[in-house]
C-alpha positions as CSV (number, residue, x, y, z in Angstrom):
1,M,4.0,12.2,15.7
2,S,5.7,10.2,12.9
3,P,6.2,11.7,9.4
4,Q,4.0,8.9,8.0
5,A,1.0,10.2,10.0
6,D,1.0,13.2,7.6
7,L,0.4,11.1,4.6
8,P,-3.2,10.5,3.5
9,R,-4.3,7.0,4.3
10,P,-5.7,5.3,1.2
11,T,-9.2,3.7,1.2
12,D,-9.6,0.1,0.0
13,A,-10.6,1.3,-3.5
14,E,-7.6,3.6,-3.6
15,L,-5.3,0.7,-2.5
16,E,-6.5,-1.3,-5.4
17,I,-5.5,1.4,-7.8
18,L,-2.1,1.9,-6.0
19,S,-1.5,-1.9,-6.2
20,V,-2.0,-1.8,-10.0
21,L,0.4,1.2,-10.3
22,W,3.0,-0.4,-8.1
23,R,2.9,-3.5,-10.3
24,L,2.8,-1.8,-13.7
25,G,4.6,1.4,-12.9
26,P,3.4,4.8,-14.4
27,S,0.2,4.1,-16.3
28,T,-2.7,5.8,-18.0
29,V,-6.3,5.6,-16.6
30,R,-7.2,3.2,-19.3
31,E,-4.3,0.8,-18.4
32,V,-5.3,0.8,-14.7
33,H,-9.0,0.4,-15.6
34,E,-8.2,-2.6,-17.8
35,V,-6.5,-4.4,-14.9
36,L,-9.2,-3.4,-12.4
37,S,-12.1,-4.5,-14.7
38,R,-10.6,-8.1,-14.8
39,E,-11.3,-8.4,-11.1
40,R,-14.8,-6.8,-11.0
41,A,-17.2,-4.7,-13.1
42,T,-16.2,-1.1,-12.9
43,Q,-16.8,1.9,-15.1
44,Y,-14.0,3.8,-16.8
45,T,-15.3,7.1,-15.5
46,T,-15.3,5.8,-11.9
47,T,-11.6,4.8,-12.3
48,L,-10.8,8.2,-13.8
49,K,-12.6,10.1,-11.0
50,M,-10.9,8.0,-8.3
51,M,-7.5,8.7,-9.8
52,Q,-8.2,12.4,-10.1
53,I,-9.2,12.5,-6.5
54,M,-6.1,10.5,-5.5
55,A,-4.0,13.0,-7.3
56,E,-5.7,15.9,-5.4
57,K,-5.1,14.0,-2.1
58,G,-1.4,13.6,-2.9
59,L,-1.5,9.8,-3.3
60,L,-0.8,10.0,-7.1
61,E,1.3,12.2,-9.3
62,R,-0.1,13.1,-12.8
63,D,2.2,13.7,-15.8
64,E,0.2,15.9,-18.2
65,S,2.9,16.2,-20.8
66,S,1.2,13.9,-23.3
67,R,-2.5,13.7,-24.4
68,S,-3.1,10.7,-22.2
69,H,-2.2,11.7,-18.6
70,V,0.1,9.2,-16.9
71,Y,-0.3,8.5,-13.2
72,S,2.2,7.1,-10.7
73,A,2.1,6.4,-7.0
74,C,3.6,9.2,-4.9
75,Q,4.9,6.7,-2.3
76,P,6.5,3.3,-2.6
77,R,4.5,0.3,-1.6
78,E,6.6,-0.3,1.5
79,R,6.0,3.2,2.9
80,T,2.3,2.9,2.4
81,Q,2.3,-0.6,3.9
82,S,4.2,0.7,6.9
83,Q,1.8,3.5,7.4
84,L,-1.2,1.2,7.2
85,A,0.4,-1.4,9.6
86,G,1.2,1.4,12.1
87,H,-2.4,2.6,11.9
88,L,-3.8,-1.0,12.4
89,L,-1.3,-1.7,15.2
90,E,-2.6,1.3,17.2
91,R,-6.3,1.0,16.4
92,A,-6.8,-2.8,16.6
93,F,-3.9,-4.1,18.7
94,G,-3.4,-1.4,21.3
95,G,0.1,-0.7,20.0
96,S,1.3,-4.3,20.7
97,A,3.5,-5.6,17.8
98,R,3.2,-9.1,19.4
99,S,-0.6,-9.1,19.2
100,L,-0.4,-7.9,15.6
101,L,2.0,-10.7,14.7
102,M,-0.1,-13.3,16.5
103,G,-3.3,-12.0,14.9
104,A,-1.7,-12.2,11.4
105,L,-0.4,-15.7,12.0
106,S,-3.7,-17.0,13.3
107,A,-5.6,-15.4,10.4
108,K,-3.5,-17.3,7.7
109,K,-1.2,-20.2,8.1
110,A,2.4,-19.3,7.2
111,S,4.6,-21.7,5.3
112,R,7.9,-22.9,6.8
113,E,9.7,-20.7,4.4
114,E,7.7,-17.6,5.5
115,L,8.4,-18.4,9.2
116,A,12.1,-18.8,8.5
117,E,12.1,-15.5,6.7
118,M,10.3,-13.8,9.6
119,R,12.9,-15.1,12.0
120,T,15.6,-13.7,9.8
121,L,13.9,-10.4,9.6
122,L,13.4,-10.3,13.4
123,D,17.1,-11.1,13.9
124,E,18.1,-8.3,11.5
125,Y,15.7,-5.9,13.1
126,E,17.1,-6.7,16.6
127,M,20.7,-6.3,15.4
128,G,19.8,-3.0,13.8
129,R,18.3,-1.7,17.1
130,K,21.5,-2.8,19.0
131,S,23.8,-0.9,16.7
132,S,21.8,2.4,16.9
């Protein structure tokens, strides 16, 4: 079992909060709530409760050294994305990276630049596997 399997998998609502924190960096509940409320109507107390639960689950760290607690994501965006991709790969694509990639490409058209970047990433990935 991979070490990422031990991490709590965030819900969609938790991912919204994490995305704000990854973009802003360490922030208060009010700062996160202001960003979220631009997207959809939400109550401050809902954002507060969600962030408290996320801290209990180990998704967020809370700095209580000042009057307004400051929250930050426990894991970098890339690690969470890798965890979610691995989960999706197993559950929806039977462990097939090819099927996952084809599903992603058929769901949304990639630009030429994105395709070129994917080719470069695949080449780098393959070179890394040969050297290990």
